[in-house]
N, C-alpha and C positions, 0 to 999 in steps of 0.2 A: 742692673745697668745702670747704677746711678752715675752721674757726671763728677770729674775730677775737675772742681774749678780752675786747679791751678793749671790744668791742661786744656780742658774742653771749652773754654770762653775764647771766642774769637770774633775781634770787631770784624764789620763789613768791609772796612778798608781791606784786611788782610786777606778777606775772601776774593776780593776785586783783583788784587795784586797775585795771588798764587792760590786759585781756585783748586787745582790739582793735589796741593797738599795738604788742605783742608779736608777735603774728599778722601784722601787716602787715609789721613789719620781717623776719620770716623769709621771707616771700613777696617782698618787694622786694630782698633781700640775695641771696637764693639760697643761704643758708648756713644750717646747723642752730643753733639756739638751744638753748643748755645751762641748764637751770633748776635752781636750787640751794635747798637747805635749809640754813638754817646753815653756809652756806660750802661744802656740799659738794654735787657734782652728783647730782642724783635721777632725771633724764630730759632728754630730748633732743625738740625739736619741730622740725618743718620742714613746708613747705608741701607740699599734697598733690602738686603738679605736679611737685616736685623729689624727694618720695618715689618716685613712678612713675616718673620718669626713672631715678633710681638703680637701682631694682628691675628695669627693664628693661636697663639696662648689665649689671648683676650676671647675670642671665638669659643675655644674648647671650654674656658671657665665659666662663659654664659651658659653654654649647654649643660653642664655640670649643677649650676645654680638653677636652671629651668628645671632639670632631672628631679633635683632636691625638692623644688617646689611640687613638682606633680607627686612625688611620693607623700609630701605633705597632706596633699589633698585627696589622696586616695586613687589617683589616676595613675594606676599600674596594670600591667599584664604579667602574666608569667611566662618563664623562659620558653615553655612548650608553644604558648600562643605566638610569642615574638619570633620563634624558628618557624613556625607555620606562616605568619605574614609573610615574611622572606623567602619563603621557599626553601629553608634549611632542614626541615624535619626529615 
């Protein structure tokens, strides 16, 4: 989900004039929009759905890394023990 600078850079003045167009572009393109003031980036806007997906992917990856760290340190349980703990046995 990388930005296309030819399409996804929007001056704040454009956002003030036509906010609906900018929001619609972010939602339809599924890419973040870089908002600029005097040629410098000041904020990033993206759709709520894309933000939620990114947050879920980040949380999943953090859980994977934590699980791998647990394996490296010997903190693990057998499948049978995990099922018993969750009442799935």
